[in-house]
N, C-alpha and C positions, 0 to 999 in steps of 0.2 A: 546601504544595508550591504548584508553579507549571505549569498546563497538566499535568499528568499525571508531571512528575518534580518528584524532592527538589530545593529550591534548596538549594546551599550556600552559606551565611554567607558563606563565602571569597572575595573578591574578588582577582582576580589585576591586579598591574602590569606595563604591559612599556612601557617609553618613554614613561611619562605617560600612559598608556592603561589604563582600568578593563574587565573583561571579568568578566562573570557565568561561574561556571562550572557545567555541567550536566552528569548525572550518564547515562552511556548504557553500554549494554550488551558494545558491541566494545570490543576491548583498545586500539584502535587505527586509524587510516584505513589503511593498511596492511591490515587484517581485512578492514574493510569491503571494500574492492576485491576483495581474495580470494573475496569472497562473492559480490559482484556477478559477477566472472568466471565462477564457476562455476556460479550460480543461472542466468545466461543463457545458457549452455555449450548445445551440442548434444547434449551426452554426460548421460547419464541418470544413470551413475554422479557426476559433478561437480556435479551439479544435487543429487542425494541429501544428497552430503557438504555444500553450502550450506544444505539443508533442515537438517539436525544441527545444522552450528554456529546455525544461526537459532534453532532448539529450544534451544540453550544460552542464548542470548542472553534468550529469553523466560523462563526461568527465574531470571535477573538481574534481571527487571523492565524497566521503563523502555522498552518496546520502543516506538518511534513507531509510530503506525497505520497510516502508508505503508506502513513495511516487512512490518507484519501483516500487510496487503491483498495486497500485493504477493505474498507469500508464498502465503497463500491463493489466489488467481489460479492462480497456479501450480500449486500441488496441485490444486484444480479441474480444472485443463484434462489435470493426468495422470492424471485420472479420468475425464473425458470423453472416449466413445471416438473422435469429431469428430478430436481433437488428438492422438489416438495411433495409430502406427504397429503394427500389430495387436493382439492380445487381448489380455487381462488378469485377473487375478484382482481388482487392483483397480479395474476400467472399474465404473460406474455406468452402467445400461442405461435407466434410469427417465428421461424427459423433464423431466417436473413438476419431481426433485426434482435435476436439474442445472439447470434454471433458478431452482430458488429460491438453491440454492449460489452460481449465479452474482450474481443479485442483493443477495445478502446482502451478499458483497464489496464489489460496488459501492455498495450504498447506506453500508455501512463506511467505505467511503474518500471519498465526500461529506459525511458527517456529519461524521469524523473530522478532514476538512481543513478543509472546507469553515465547520462550525459554529464552531471556534476560532478563524477569521480575521473574523469578520463580529460586529457587535452588531446582536442580535435586535429591535431597535427601529427600526432606521435602515435596514437593506439586506435586501432577499431573498435565499433561499439561491443562485437563479440570479444575480442580479448580484454576489456576492460568489464565487461559483465561477467567475465569467467573470473578474473583477477577479485571479483569480491563475492563470488558464489552465486550468481544469477544463473538459474538453468540455461542452457543452450536452446531447450524448445522454446522458450520465450523470447528470446531473440531474434528465433527462427519466425515467429509468429509477430513479432512486431513488421519484420524485414517482409514477408508476406500481405498482411494486411495493410502496409503503407506502401506499396511497390510493386505488387501484382493484386492477385484477387483474395477475399477472404477465407481463411481457413475453413475447414469443414465446421460445424457447430459443435462435433464429436470431438475433432482434436481441441478447440479451444476450451470446449467444458473440462477435458481432463487435464489442459493447462492450469484453469481456474481451480480445479481439486486440488493440483501441485502447490498453487502460492495458498491456499488454504491451510493444506497439512503442514506447512512447513510452518505457516503462522502457528497453526494448534500445536504441533511436535513440540516446537521450540519455547514452547507459553509465550508464544509474542516475543521471545528474544530477540529472535530473525529481525523483526522487525524495527525492536529497540535498537539492537546492534547497526543496522541500515540508518536509522534516525542517527546515532551518534557519530558514523562513518562520514555519512556524509553534511552531518550539521555539527563539527567536532567542538566540544566546548571549550 
């Protein structure tokens, strides 16, 4: 197993180049792009369809942490009254619970992405995160929520928005690149 993915023994050759084959839960890049479009749409119905597909991906295993965390952030935002238009039975009203949920998703993003890209004895988490473009704010939230007190709900909401905007404005390319960086082919 390599970085959480079962490594297939087979190497693929294409015009003299060798490629390692990684097992991924989506059927094709077309499916990946369809999920991206639905997940970041303004339609609640489309978002729910994307969440159902990602749930199927989870059941297949090998779901990269960046996708897992992106989905968590979107699911948390759907439950956070700050991000909702109108009320819902799914809303969570406790500021402490919402703060913990946001912090946990950010902590998982930083740990899941950064820890896999650094050698513990050579580079700090902050330096490793900076090298791959993870915003310092996320590192600080991870540190505060792990070792001190939970940051305020307003701060973690802002961080959640930054992660969400990074994924939307980059057309999910940011996360696709992170997947490729963390799990090179």
